[in-house]
C-alpha positions in Angstrom: 0.0 0.0 0.0 1.2 3.5 -0.9 0.1 4.9 2.7 2.3 2.4 4.6 5.1 4.0 2.6 4.8 7.1 4.3 5.4 8.0 7.9 2.3 8.3 10.1 2.8 12.2 10.7 2.2 12.4 7.0 -0.8 10.0 6.9 -3.0 11.8 9.4 -3.3 15.2 7.7 -4.4 13.3 4.3 -6.9 11.5 6.3 -8.1 14.3 7.8 -8.7 16.0 4.4 -10.0 12.7 3.1 -12.7 12.6 5.7 -13.6 16.3 5.1 -13.9 15.9 1.5 -16.6 12.8 2.0 -18.5 14.6 5.2 -18.6 18.3 3.6 -20.7 17.4 0.7 -23.0 15.3 2.7 -23.3 18.3 5.4 -24.1 21.0 2.6 -26.5 18.6 1.2 -28.4 18.3 4.5 -28.6 22.0 4.9 -29.9 22.6 1.6 -32.5 20.0 1.4 -36.0 21.3 1.7 -37.6 21.3 5.6 -40.0 18.3 6.1 -43.4 19.1 5.5 -45.0 21.0 8.2 -48.1 22.6 9.6 -48.9 25.4 6.7 -50.4 27.6 9.7 -47.2 27.2 11.7 -46.3 31.1 10.6 -50.0 32.2 12.1 -49.3 30.6 15.2 -46.1 32.6 15.4 -47.7 35.9 14.7 -50.3 35.2 17.2 -47.6 34.7 19.9 -45.4 37.6 18.4 -48.2 40.2 17.9 -49.4 39.4 21.7 -52.6 37.9 20.6 -52.4 35.5 23.5 -52.4 38.9 26.1 -56.0 38.9 25.6 -57.5 35.7 24.0 -54.8 33.5 25.9 -52.8 30.8 24.4 -56.0 28.7 23.8 -58.1 31.5 22.3 -61.0 31.4 25.0 -60.3 35.2 25.8 -61.1 36.7 29.1 -59.6 39.3 31.0 -56.7 40.7 29.7 -55.0 44.1 29.4 -57.3 45.1 26.4 -60.3 44.0 28.8 -62.4 41.0 28.3 -61.2 39.4 24.8 -64.0 37.5 23.3 -63.4 33.8 22.6 -62.0 32.7 19.4 -63.2 29.3 20.0 -66.7 30.2 20.0 -66.5 33.0 17.3 -68.7 32.9 14.2 -66.5 35.2 12.3 -65.6 34.0 8.8 -61.8 34.2 7.3 -62.5 37.5 6.1 -64.3 39.1 8.9 -61.4 37.7 11.3 -59.1 39.4 8.9 -60.8 42.6 9.1 -60.8 42.5 12.7 -57.1 42.0 13.2 -56.2 44.7 10.6 -58.9 47.4 11.9 -59.6 46.1 15.3 -63.1 46.9 16.9 -64.0 50.5 17.4 -65.4 50.8 21.2 -63.4 47.9 22.5 -59.8 47.0 23.4 -59.4 45.2 20.3 -56.4 46.9 18.7 -55.7 47.5 14.9 -52.4 46.1 13.7 -52.5 47.4 10.2 -50.3 50.2 9.5 -52.2 53.3 8.7 -55.5 52.0 9.5 -58.0 54.8 10.2 -55.6 57.3 8.3 -54.5 56.3 4.8 -56.6 53.3 4.9 -60.4 53.5 6.0 -61.6 50.9 8.1 -65.4 50.0 8.6 -65.7 52.8 6.1 -64.7 55.0 8.6 -61.7 57.4 9.5 -60.1 58.7 12.9 -62.2 61.4 12.8 -65.3 59.5 12.4 -64.7 57.4 15.3 -63.2 60.1 18.1 -63.4 58.3 21.4 -64.3 54.9 19.8 -61.1 54.4 18.0 -59.3 51.4 18.7 -55.7 51.1 20.3 -52.9 50.7 18.2 -51.5 47.3 18.3 -47.8 46.8 19.9 -46.6 46.0 16.3 -47.9 46.1 12.9 -48.7 43.4 10.9 -48.2 42.7 7.0 -51.1 41.6 5.2 -49.7 37.8 4.9 -49.2 37.9 8.4 -52.7 38.8 9.2 -54.0 36.1 7.0 -51.6 33.5 8.5 -53.3 34.4 12.1 -57.0 34.1 10.4 -55.9 30.7 8.7 -54.0 29.7 12.4 -57.5 30.3 14.1 -59.7 28.7 11.9 -57.6 25.6 11.8 -56.6 25.1 15.1 -58.9 27.4 17.3 -62.4 28.3 16.2 -64.9 25.4 17.3 -62.3 23.4 19.1 -64.0 22.9 22.3 -62.4 23.2 25.7 -58.6 23.4 25.8 -56.8 20.0 26.1 -53.3 19.1 27.4 -52.0 18.0 24.1 -53.4 21.2 22.4 -51.3 23.0 25.2 -48.3 21.2 24.6 -48.6 21.6 20.7 -49.0 25.4 21.2 -46.0 25.6 23.5 -43.8 22.8 21.6 -42.7 21.3 25.1 -44.5 20.2 27.9 -44.7 23.5 29.8 -45.7 24.0 33.3 -48.6 26.2 32.2 -49.9 22.8 30.6 -50.2 21.1 33.8 -53.7 22.2 34.6 -54.8 20.6 31.4 -53.3 17.4 32.0 -55.8 14.5 33.0 -55.9 13.7 36.5 -54.4 10.1 36.1 -51.3 11.5 34.3 -50.9 14.5 36.9 -47.5 14.0 38.9 -47.8 13.9 42.4 -47.1 17.0 44.2 -44.5 16.6 47.2 -44.1 19.2 50.2 -40.7 20.1 51.3 -40.7 16.8 53.7 -41.1 14.6 50.6 -44.6 13.2 51.5 -47.3 13.0 48.7 -49.9 15.5 49.4 
């Protein structure tokens, strides 16, 4: 063999280079491979969290008290996709539901009204403005995972948080709940 004629100190660098020549194309291919098919509404879920929809509607969409007031339940909503898009973009006048479209009620009329028409009924501005495709993604997420989903479950909570967050413990079925222990180590 040719390699046996070379000193060991000369073989190691050549083997390292050979290994890199074999491994690097495989790594490059893996990085450029398209991602596995995923939930097409995942972008909407991310926007739902980023835009702080969870602040009022909660992760599960049931609504309730929040900094904007008592948010309506998205699980029980009768709104269509277009109505959800309109509500997210323009907010709801006279309520705490903010608008997320830049220029709403100024350059863009909402509900066929402008800022002057609304006066004190002007909805608050969202904490961040969203692009139209993000608003549509939120609507698609709500329709696919929230509207009509019934009461929140442990599996839905884990799916939302992408892990078994302690937040989800209240939704865990009783027979699956871990025993709570006091500082004495005894079961409670």
